[in-house]
C-alpha positions in Angstrom: 123.4 78.3 71.9 126.9 79.6 70.5 127.6 82.0 68.1 125.4 83.0 65.3 127.5 84.9 62.8 125.3 86.4 60.1 126.4 88.2 57.0 124.6 91.0 55.2 126.3 91.2 51.9 125.1 92.1 48.2 124.9 95.1 46.1 126.6 98.2 47.1 124.0 100.9 47.7 121.4 98.2 48.4 120.6 99.2 52.0 123.0 97.0 54.0 124.3 99.8 56.3 120.7 101.0 57.0 119.5 97.5 57.8 122.7 97.0 59.9 121.8 100.1 61.9 118.1 99.1 62.4 119.3 95.8 63.7 121.6 97.3 66.2 118.9 99.7 67.2 116.9 96.7 68.0 119.7 95.5 70.4 121.6 93.2 68.0 125.4 93.3 68.0 126.7 94.6 64.5 130.1 94.8 62.8 130.7 97.6 60.5 131.7 97.0 56.9 135.7 96.8 56.5 135.7 98.5 53.3 134.1 101.8 54.6 136.6 101.9 57.4 139.5 101.3 55.0 138.3 104.0 52.6 137.9 106.5 55.4 141.4 105.8 56.8 143.2 105.7 53.2 141.4 109.2 52.4 142.4 110.7 55.6 145.8 109.6 55.2 146.4 109.8 51.3 146.8 106.2 50.9 146.1 104.2 47.9 144.5 100.9 49.2 141.1 101.8 47.8 139.0 99.8 45.5 139.4 102.2 42.6 143.1 103.0 43.5 144.8 99.6 44.5 142.1 97.1 44.7 144.5 94.3 45.6 145.8 96.1 48.6 142.2 97.1 49.6 141.2 93.4 49.3 144.0 92.1 51.3 143.3 94.8 54.2 139.6 93.9 54.0 140.3 90.1 54.5 142.5 90.9 57.4 140.1 93.1 59.1 137.1 90.7 58.6 139.3 87.7 59.9 139.9 89.7 63.2 136.2 90.7 63.5 135.2 87.1 63.0 137.6 85.9 65.5 136.3 88.2 68.1 132.6 87.5 67.2 133.1 83.7 67.3 133.9 83.9 71.0 130.5 85.5 71.8 127.0 84.1 72.3 124.1 84.9 70.3 123.4 86.6 66.9 125.9 89.1 65.5 125.4 90.9 62.1 128.2 91.5 59.7 128.1 94.4 57.0 130.1 92.3 54.5 132.8 89.7 55.5 136.0 87.9 54.5 133.9 85.9 51.9 133.2 89.3 50.0 136.9 90.4 49.9 138.1 86.9 48.8 135.5 86.7 45.9 136.7 90.4 45.0 140.4 89.4 45.1 139.6 86.1 43.2 138.0 88.1 40.6 140.9 90.4 40.1 143.5 87.6 40.2 141.5 85.0 38.2 141.6 82.4 40.8 141.5 82.1 44.8 144.7 81.1 46.6 145.1 78.2 48.8 145.4 80.1 51.7 142.1 81.9 51.1 140.3 78.3 50.2 141.5 77.1 53.7 140.2 80.3 55.2 136.9 79.7 53.6 136.7 76.2 54.9 138.1 76.7 58.3 136.2 79.9 59.4 132.3 79.7 58.7 129.7 82.3 59.2 126.1 81.2 59.7 125.1 79.3 56.6 122.1 81.8 55.8 123.6 84.8 54.2 121.4 87.9 53.4 121.8 89.7 50.3 120.8 93.2 49.2 119.6 93.0 45.6 120.3 96.0 43.1 117.8 98.6 43.9 118.3 101.8 41.7 115.8 103.7 43.5 118.0 103.9 46.7 121.4 103.6 45.2 123.7 106.7 45.7 127.3 107.4 45.6 129.2 109.0 48.3 132.7 109.5 49.4 133.2 106.0 50.3 131.2 104.6 47.4 132.4 105.7 43.9 131.4 102.8 41.8 128.6 103.1 39.1 125.3 101.3 39.5 126.2 98.8 36.7 129.4 97.8 38.5 127.3 97.2 41.8 125.0 95.1 39.7 128.0 93.1 38.6 129.4 92.8 42.2 126.0 91.5 43.4 125.9 88.8 40.8 129.3 87.7 41.6 128.7 87.5 45.4 125.3 85.7 45.0 127.5 83.2 42.9 130.4 83.0 45.1 128.4 82.6 48.4 126.7 79.6 46.8 130.0 78.2 45.7 131.4 78.6 49.0 128.7 76.5 50.6 126.3 79.4 52.0 122.6 79.7 51.3 122.2 83.1 50.1 118.7 84.7 50.9 117.8 87.8 48.9 116.3 90.5 50.8 113.0 92.2 49.7 113.0 95.7 48.1 111.0 97.1 51.3 111.1 99.4 54.2 114.0 98.9 56.9 111.3 97.8 59.4 110.3 95.0 56.9 113.5 94.0 56.0 114.8 93.9 59.7 111.6 91.7 60.4 112.4 89.4 57.5 116.0 88.8 58.7 114.9 88.3 62.4 112.4 85.5 61.0 115.6 83.6 60.1 117.3 83.6 63.5 118.2 80.3 64.9 116.2 79.6 68.1 
């Protein structure tokens, strides 16, 4: 059967982490969002590799962490769900720099997640800022639109998740799993 590496991406504050937790509760293997790990570490150490401090350093670190997670997961059988991916970080870095590097283009070709990518749409009723998410809802919407376009451009098939309960979203995602 091989690896099935599914990405949950989309709008910040759209419910990705809650859905990931529900999928883990249902017995699926999951990978935490690199960005949240980086923000926690940088805040604890006084570092500046933060999306609002040094976004290029943040994106570079997120890419590196995502590649490491991908490489470990690619050796495992069955479905694994990622809260974001190196595709997100490359899209962000490309947005900052105005282009995607040849190294990142090669990475996008050589390491592939499962074609179906699940995107959380903007959902103002559940959007909240916290210590690790300090962007505005408008910026989160811009991020979502960029990611929707990027995943399509990079050869993935984005599926927008419904604005529904966690149980309904988990059932929706599970209906797409490869058999």
